N, C-alpha and C positions, 0 to 999 in steps of 0.2 A: 233793951239790948242795942239800940242804935246808938246809944251813948258810950257803950263799953267799946264799941268797934269805932268809934271816932277818937275815943281817947288813946285807944290802941296807935292809930295811926299818927296821931298828932304828937304822940311821946316818943315815937320812932323818929330819931334823925334821918334826915336824907342823906344818902351817900354824897362825899363832897367830889365834885368833879375835879378833876386834875386838868392842869394846863398842858398842852403838849410841848415838850422840851423845844427849844429854838432849834431849828435845823441849820447846819452851816448853810453857807451860801453855794447854790448849785453852780457846777461848772458851765460855762457855756458850751454850747451844743457842738461847736466846731472842734473843742479839746476832747471830747469823748471818742472812745473807739467802738465803733459799732461791733459787738462780740455777741454772737448768736450762739445759742445753746447749742446747736448742731455742729458748728465749725470746732466749738471747745472741745466738745465730746469727742471728735473726729481726732483733734490733735492728742488729746490725752490717749485714746487708742492706740496710735501711730507710736507714740512714747513706751506704751507698756508692751506693744508687740516688740520693739526695738530692745526693751531691757530683756524680755525673754526670750529673743533669740540670741542675745548676748551671753546670757545664763546658759542656755542650751548648747551654746558654742562651747563654752567653757567646761561644761560637763562632756562633752566629746573630747575635747582635748584632753582630759584628766583621764577618761576612760583610754584614750590610744596611749599615753603614757605609760599607765599601769600595765597595759596590754604588751608594749615594748619590754617593761621591764620583767615581766613574767616569762618573756620568750628568752630573754638574757639568763634569767635564774634556770630555766631548764636547760639552756647549753651549758652553762658553768656545772649544774648538777651532772649532766653526762660526762664531762670534761672530768670531773672529780671521780665519777665511777671508773672510767678509763685509766686514769692515773691510778686509783688504786688498786686496779687489775693487774696493771705493768708492774707497779712496785711488788705484788705478790708473787709474781711470775719471777722477777728479777731475785727474791728472796730466796724463791726455792732453788732456782739456778745457783746462786751463791751457795748455798748450804750443800748441794750435790757436788758442786766443784771443789769443795774443801773435805770432802768425804777421804779417808785413807785409801780404797780402792781406786779411786778415780785418780788420786795424785801419783799413784803407782803406774798405773797404766799409761799416763800421760808422760810421767819421766822415762819409762821404757820406749815407747813409741817415737816421743819428738828428741829427746837427749840420749838416748839409746842407753839409760843407766839399767843395771839390775839389781836384785838385791845381794848382799854378801852373804858370803857362806859363812857358817858358824865358826869354822876354822880361821876364817880371815879376821875376825873380831878381836881385837886388843884392846885391853884398858889401860890406862895411864893412872899412876898412883901419883898423887900429889903430895909435897911434902908436908907435914902437919905444921899448922901455923903455931909461931912460938909466943 
């Protein structure tokens, strides 16, 4: 059995070792900026807070604008209701002012006119058309 085990290990090729890729030349130590993980995370956190604050401010401004439009819409709806009620009152006043009994009473009171007696009424006969 030893021969079998030795043949099996001898037959299997050894995995090829890869050479590491050549690295670019490292920058000089003076040119590198010392960036610590804590300061980068802190800057990112501050940026996110600023972005979220700006978005929240935009949402608040939008809600204020919508509220102002709703107040204006309510005012206009109330004005429309008042105008419709005023138009209905004027329409009723106009129809009652044109009623014949009202016209007769105003003519008698303001102008001193009285209805004509039946014997005072005459008709004019027009010549027939030729």
